[in-house]
C-alpha positions in Angstrom: 10.8 -16.5 13.9 11.4 -12.8 14.2 10.7 -10.3 11.4 12.7 -7.1 11.2 12.3 -4.0 9.1 15.7 -2.9 7.7 16.1 0.5 6.0 19.4 2.1 4.8 20.8 5.0 2.9 24.1 4.9 1.0 25.6 8.4 1.1 28.2 10.0 -1.1 29.1 6.8 -2.9 31.6 7.1 -5.8 30.1 4.0 -7.4 26.6 3.8 -6.0 25.3 1.0 -8.2 28.2 -1.3 -7.2 27.9 -0.5 -3.5 24.1 -1.1 -3.6 24.6 -4.4 -5.4 27.2 -5.6 -2.8 24.9 -4.6 0.1 21.9 -6.4 -1.4 23.9 -9.5 -2.1 25.0 -9.5 1.5 21.4 -9.1 2.6 20.3 -12.0 0.4 22.0 -14.4 2.9 18.8 -13.9 5.0 15.2 -14.6 4.1 13.9 -11.3 3.0 11.3 -9.5 0.9 11.2 -6.1 -0.8 8.1 -4.1 -1.4 8.0 -2.6 -4.9 7.2 0.9 -3.6 10.1 1.1 -1.1 13.5 1.1 -2.7 15.8 0.9 0.4 13.7 -1.1 2.7 13.6 -4.9 3.3 11.8 -7.2 5.7 14.1 -9.8 7.0 13.2 -12.9 9.0 15.5 -15.1 11.2 16.5 -16.1 14.7 19.1 -13.3 15.2 18.7 -10.2 17.3 18.2 -6.7 15.8 21.7 -5.8 17.1 23.3 -8.9 15.4 21.5 -8.3 12.1 22.5 -4.6 12.1 26.1 -5.4 13.0 26.3 -7.9 10.2 24.8 -5.6 7.5 27.0 -2.7 8.6 30.0 -4.7 7.3 28.9 -3.6 3.8 28.3 0.1 4.7 30.7 3.1 5.1 30.8 5.3 8.2 28.8 7.9 6.3 25.9 5.5 5.4 22.8 5.0 7.6 20.9 1.9 8.7 18.0 1.2 10.9 16.8 -2.3 12.1 13.7 -2.9 14.2 11.8 -6.0 15.1 8.1 -6.1 14.2 5.6 -7.0 16.9 2.4 -8.7 15.9 -0.4 -6.2 15.9 2.0 -3.2 16.4 2.7 -2.2 12.9 0.7 -0.6 10.0 1.4 0.7 6.6 0.5 0.6 2.9 2.4 -2.3 1.3 1.7 -4.8 -1.4 -0.5 -7.8 -0.6 2.5 -10.1 -1.2 4.6 -8.2 1.3 1.9 -8.3 4.0 1.5 -12.1 3.4 5.3 -12.7 3.7 5.4 -10.8 7.0 2.3 -12.5 8.4 3.6 -16.0 7.6 6.8 -15.4 9.5 5.8 -13.6 12.7 6.0 -15.6 15.9 
């Protein structure tokens, strides 16, 4: 199964909280995990492509918002995350 890092930014939202809640609810349709220190980043696992995941998530974004989706490759990532986040990622990588 693939693991993707998804990061986004909601820009110039009149009702930021409602927009963020709607986006996260849409994202919850996928297996995902959040790290407590990264507010607008999720790791998502599934059998879709990065393109398909991005296209699906963009349905809940405006043209002025930003999103980035990239597939993780075993041994080709590094960072400072919680132990639980690292374990979640490691358990799902092909």
